[in-house]
N, C-alpha and C positions, 0 to 999 in steps of 0.2 A: 705226620698227620697234624700234630699240634702247631708246627711251624707254618704249615700250609693254611690252616684255619686262621692263624694269626695274620697271615698275609691278606687273606680274603676280607677280614673284618677290620684291618687297619685302614682300608680305603675309606675316604669320606663319602658319605652317601647323599644322594640328592632327594630331598623331600620338599613337598609343596606346602604352602601356607594356606590352609583351608579351615574355616570355622568348623566346629564340631558337626559331624554328619553321621548318618546311619551306616555309610559305607566305610567305616573306620576300623583299622586293625589296632589302633592305639590313639589316645588323645593326650596331648602334652600341653599343659597350661591353656586348655580350652581350644587348642588347634589340632585338627585331625591329621593323622598319617593314614591316607586312604589305601584301599585295596590296590589301586593302580600304582601308587608309590611303592608299595611292597612288591608287587609283581615286577615292576621295572628294576627294582634293586636285585631281585632274584635273577632276572635275565642278565643284568650287568655283571653280577658275581660270576655267573656261569660263563659269560662271554670273555671277561678279562682273564679268568682262570685258564680257559681253553686256549686263549691267545698266547699265554705264557708257557703252559705245560702240555698242551695238546688235549684232544677230547678223550683220550684213553685214561686221563687222570682219575675220572670218576670210577672206573673199574678198580683201580688201585685203592681208592678211598673206601669203596664198598667192601673190598676184601678185609681191610683193616677195621672197618666199623660198618656192619650191615645197616645200621640205623643212621648213617651219616647225614642223609638228606634231611630227616626231621631235625636232627641236632643243628645242622647248618641253617635251616629255615628259622629256628628259634633264635639263633645267634644273630642272624640278619635283622630280625625284628628288634632285638635288644640294641643293636647297633644303630638302627633307624631312630629309635627312641632317644638314645644318648646324643646323637647328632642334632636332633630336633631341639633338645634341651639347650645345647650349647649355642645353636643358631639363634634360638629365641632369646637367650641371655645376651648374645652379641647385639641383636636388634634393640633390645631395651637399654643397653649401655653404649649405644652409638659406636659400636666396633665395626668399622667398614672393611670390606675385602682388601687384602694386601694387593696393591696394583701390580707390583713386580711379579708376585706369584700368580696373579690372574693372567697376566700376559704369558708367563711361562707355561701355565696349564693349557691355555689356548693354543700355544705354539706346539706343545706336546700332542694335543689332539690332532692338529694338522699333520704332524709327522706320522701318527698312527694311521690316519685315513689316507695318507699318500701311498700306503702299502695295499695293493689290490686284495691280498688275502684278508687283511684286517677289515677293510671296507666291506668286502663281501660277507664276512662272518658277522659283522655288525648288523647288516641288513637282515640276515637270517635270524638274528637274535630276537627280532621283533621290537627292538627299541626305536623310538623316534629320534630324529636328528637333533632336536632341541635338548635331548637329555644330557648330552655331553657339555653343552653350554651352561646348563643349570649346575651340572657337576662342577665345572671349573669355577663358577661363581661362589658356590658354597665351600669348595675346597680352599679358595683364597680367603674366605671369611674365617674358616677354621684356623688357617695359618695366623691370621690377626688375633684370633681368640687365644691361641697358644702363646703368642708373644705377650699378650695382655696378662695372662696367667703367670708367665715367667717373671714379668716385671713386678707383679704383686708378690711374688714368692722369693724375692732376693733375701737371703739371710743377713742379719746384722753382724758386725765384727764380734760382738759379745756372744752371739749364738754360735759362731764358728769356733771361738776360743773355748767355750763351754763344751762343745762337742769334742774338740781335740783333747781336752783334759780328761774326758770320760773314756776316750777310745785310743789315745796315743800310746798308752802303756800296754804292751803285749807280752804274753808269756808262752813258753813252750813247756808242756808238762806231760807226764805219764801217770796212769793210775791203775789200781787193781780194784775191781768191783766185786763184792759179794752180795748177791741179790737177796732181798727180803720178801720176794714174791715167789709163788710156785709156778709150775709150767704153764698154768692157765691164766697167770697174771693176777691171781688173788693173793692178798697179804697173808703172810705166815702167822701162825699163832705166836703169842708173847714168848712162850717157851722156846719155840724154834728160832725166833729173832735173837734171843739171848745166846743161843748156840752159835748163830752166824756171827754175832758180835765177838764172841770168845775166839772164834776161828780167825776173824779179821785181826784181832790183837796179836795172835800167835804169828800170823804172816808179817805183821808190822815189826815184831821183834826180830824175826829172821832177816828182814830188810835192813833194820838198824844194826843188826849184828854183822852185816857185811855181805850177806848173800846177794847174788845178782838180781836186781829189781826186775829186769826184763824176763829172766827165766821164771821168777815167781809169778809174774803176770801171765805168762803163757800157761803155767801149770794151774793157777787158781782163779784167775779173773773170769767173771761171767758176763763181761761185756764183749760180745762176739766181734764187734767192729775193731776194737783196739787190742784184744788179747793176743791175736795172731801176730801183731806187730810189737809185742813186748810191752803193751800198755800205752804206746805212744798216742797222744791226742793231737799233736801238731801245735801250731801257733794260733792263738786266739786272743781277742781283746776282752775288756770288761763287759759283762752282760751276756756273754755267749753261753755261759753255763748257768745251772740253777743257782740261786742265791747262796746257799750254804757252801757249795763248792767254790763259787766265784770269790766269796769273802776270804776263804782259807787260802786259796792258791795265790791271790794277789798280796797276801800278807807274809808269804814265805820268802826265804832267802834261796838263792841258787844252790842246788845240791841237797837241799833239805827234804826230808821225808816226813809227811804229816802223820799224826795219830789217826786212827780210823774216825771218819766223820760220817754222820748219817744224813741221807737225803731221801727223797721219795723213791729212789731206785734201790737203795740199800746202803751198805757201808763201803766207803772209798778210802784207799790208802794212796796218797798223792806224792809224787816226786816232782820237784820243780827243776827242769833241765836248763832253762834259759829265761832271762828277762831283758826286754828291750823297750826303748822309748823312741818314737819317731821324731824327726825334725819338723817343727811347726811350718816353717817356710816351704818345705818340700811337699807337704800334704795339704796346705791351705786351699789351693785351687780345687783339689779333689773333694775336700770336705765341703767347700762352698757349693759345688755342683751337686753333691749328695743331698745336702740340706735343701737346696733349691728344688730338686726333684721331689723330695718328700713333701715339702710345703705346697708345691703345685698339685700333687696328687690329692692332698687334703682339701685344697681349695676347690678342685674339680668335683670331689666327692660331696662337698657342702652344696655346691650349685645343683648337683643331681638330686640330693636329698630335699632341697627346697622346692623343687619342681613338683607340680601336681600331675601325676601320670595315671592314666587308665589303660590297661593292656588287655586286649581281647585275643589271647593266644589261640582260642578255639576256632577263630575265623581263618587262620592260616593253614589249618589241617588239610583242607580240600584244594588249596592253591597248589598247582603242579610245580615241580622243580624245573626251572629253565624253560625250554621251548616245547614242552609236551603238548600244550594247548594248540599251538600252531601246527604241530605234527598231526594231531587228530583232525584239524580242519582240512588239512591237505588230503587226508584219507577220505573225508566226506566228499570233497570235490571230485576225487577219482571215481567215486561210486556213481555220481550223477549221470555221466554219459551212458552207463549201463542201463539206467532207468529209461533214458530217452530211446535207446535202441529197442527196448521191449515195446514201447509205444508205437514205434515205426514198423514193427513186424507185420501187422495186418495189411499195410499198404502194399506189401509184396504180392499179395493175393489178387490185387486189382487186375493185372494183365491176364490172369487166368479167366476172370469174369468176362473180360472183353473178348477173349478167344472163344469162350463158350457161346457168347452172344452172336459172334460171327458165324459160328457153326449152326446155330439155330436159324439165323437168317438164310443160310445156304439151303437148309432143309425146307424152309418156307418157299424159297424160290423154286426149288425142285418140285414141290407140290403144285405150285402155280403153273409150272411148265407142263406137267402131265396132262391136264385137261386140254391144253392147246394142241398137244400131239394127237390126242384122241379125235379132236375136231378135224384136224388135218387129214386123218385117215378116212373119215366119213366123206370128206369132200373128194378124195381120190376115188372112192368107190363110185 
């Protein structure tokens, strides 16, 4: 479910540049995202998803989350807002669409519409043909925007080295935890904490006395994640644990067992199993990429925070998901002929009226003929 939603919202969305209007679901830096923009994006989301997963995907999603339509509609609006912020930033900073990507997007659109099934489903979606051209233009602009962000986010050699010094050293450790909280997560009384501390010291003495640390952890540790594994925490770098634990474990020698130390979780008895330091040249590229990603996310967040955004989420509540509107219109059209048929029904009675008229005329003729016969009889006499 989460992966699918990520796929839907990863797509760049097409929004128009319109001054603030009453028909807006959101306003970004004085420019509206119109109801039509939003409806088109909903239709596009539905179309592109069904194209990849089939139209039965919505049944699956509904089973997983009965409220998925509303959740998805909200996420689409957030995605439209974010795209509008970045497009607006690009326009102000003269960031042009990436020409290679633009050509690639247009070519991809041609490939999609060369498939009869895709072409037909696009028509049924209710989207206009120009939507995909606008989509390609803005997708290419977003590609240029991301390149701009990445260029601005390159870490310096100093930053890479500092990060290495903080994270290069790693340890493999085990621990035994005695909690200072009750079953409901509330702190124990001072008297009870003293009892826990005394018990932790007894366990420490047993471990120092040569008893198997793993067995002691399985018997006494109240950390459910590591107790079953004999207290093993695996390998981790500096900063991965709470400060008190971190400071102690990185100051220990391999094989050493620490005296009980207190953290927010309780009393820990730590055993250092292994200590290692990575080769700078081997991890430099990975660290550079990690820092670049972090800085890019921070810069993008700053751009978002600097934007002036008004969001009218209440306006999207009544906007149907996908092509429900067009479906209701089709039903209305189907009903129209029935109304016409009712109007035409009286016309069927007209032939009956004509027949009755003819019958009356015959009667009249018969009546006219009767006096003539009477006169003829008189003459015969």
